[in-house]
C-alpha positions in Angstrom: 110.4 97.5 103.2 109.2 96.7 106.7 106.6 100.0 106.3 105.4 98.5 103.4 104.8 95.0 104.7 103.1 96.5 107.7 100.8 98.5 105.4 100.2 95.2 103.4 99.2 93.6 106.3 96.6 95.8 107.6 95.1 95.7 104.3 94.4 91.9 103.9 93.2 92.4 107.4 90.7 94.6 106.4 89.7 92.9 103.4 89.4 89.6 105.4 87.3 91.0 108.3 85.2 92.3 105.1 81.6 91.0 104.2 81.8 87.6 102.2 79.1 89.5 100.6 81.5 91.1 98.4 81.2 91.6 94.5 83.4 89.2 92.2 85.2 91.4 90.1 87.3 90.8 86.6 89.9 93.3 85.1 89.1 93.6 81.6 91.9 95.8 80.7 94.7 98.1 82.2 96.2 100.4 79.7 99.1 103.3 80.1 98.0 106.8 78.9 101.4 108.0 77.3 99.2 111.7 76.9 99.1 111.5 80.4 102.7 110.6 82.2 101.7 108.2 84.9 98.3 107.4 84.6 96.4 105.1 83.2 93.2 103.3 82.9 91.5 99.9 84.2 88.4 98.3 83.1 86.8 96.0 85.3 83.6 94.1 85.3 81.7 93.6 88.4 79.1 90.9 89.3 77.1 90.9 92.3 75.0 87.8 92.8 71.7 88.2 95.0 72.4 90.1 98.4 76.1 90.8 97.6 77.2 93.8 98.7 80.8 95.5 98.7 82.7 97.1 102.0 82.8 101.3 102.3 86.0 102.0 100.4 87.3 104.8 97.9 89.0 104.2 94.9 91.2 107.6 94.4 90.2 107.8 91.1 87.6 108.9 88.1 85.2 106.0 88.1 83.0 105.8 85.6 80.4 102.6 85.9 77.6 101.9 83.5 75.2 98.9 84.5 75.0 95.9 82.2 72.2 94.0 84.1 69.9 94.1 87.3 69.6 96.9 89.4 72.1 98.5 92.0 72.4 101.1 94.9 75.3 103.3 95.3 75.5 105.9 97.9 78.9 108.4 98.1 79.9 109.8 101.5 77.3 113.0 102.2 75.1 112.1 99.7 72.0 110.3 98.9 72.1 106.9 97.6 71.0 106.5 94.4 69.0 102.9 92.5 70.5 102.4 89.0 69.5 99.5 86.6 70.8 98.6 83.3 71.6 101.6 81.3 72.3 103.7 83.7 75.7 105.4 84.7 77.3 106.6 87.7 80.4 108.6 88.9 82.6 108.8 91.3 85.4 111.4 91.8 88.9 111.2 93.4 88.3 112.2 96.7 84.9 110.3 96.9 84.3 107.6 99.9 81.6 104.7 98.2 79.5 104.3 101.5 77.4 101.6 99.5 77.4 99.6 96.8 74.9 96.4 96.8 72.9 94.6 94.6 69.1 96.1 95.1 67.8 92.5 94.4 67.4 89.5 96.9 66.9 87.0 93.8 68.9 88.2 90.7 71.8 89.2 89.8 73.6 92.8 88.8 76.9 93.3 86.2 78.4 96.8 85.6 81.5 97.7 84.1 84.0 100.4 85.6 86.4 102.1 83.8 88.8 104.1 86.5 91.3 106.3 85.7 94.2 106.3 88.1 98.0 106.9 89.1 99.5 103.9 87.2 100.1 100.9 89.6 98.1 102.0 92.1 95.0 99.9 93.8 91.6 100.1 92.1 90.7 99.6 95.6 91.4 100.9 99.1 88.8 100.0 102.2 88.1 102.7 104.7 87.0 102.8 108.4 83.5 104.6 108.7 83.2 105.0 112.4 
């Protein structure tokens, strides 16, 4: 129990030290996948206000993204950044580290949906150190 509390305190510290420019995230649905015991799908709506950005993180999931409005920049570790606009899609694998996630605009919001296929009950996002 003490180690669980230590892990939670560490995660809270990482999130607290994150930029206040982080995206707004709303869970739309979480659904068990009975054909894949121990797995679930989680659907999120993410909204970036102008200038918003995420901390470096991983999902430990298959993540499928669809841009609804605006323009965003995404970059996975070891890959070039990509700029996505409404109607574009993006994929992150289970082992990918998401280095950049941000609104490409300083004046207009951006919004997208993400579907995560992950272990049941696992967090949707884990911040990572990028040093």
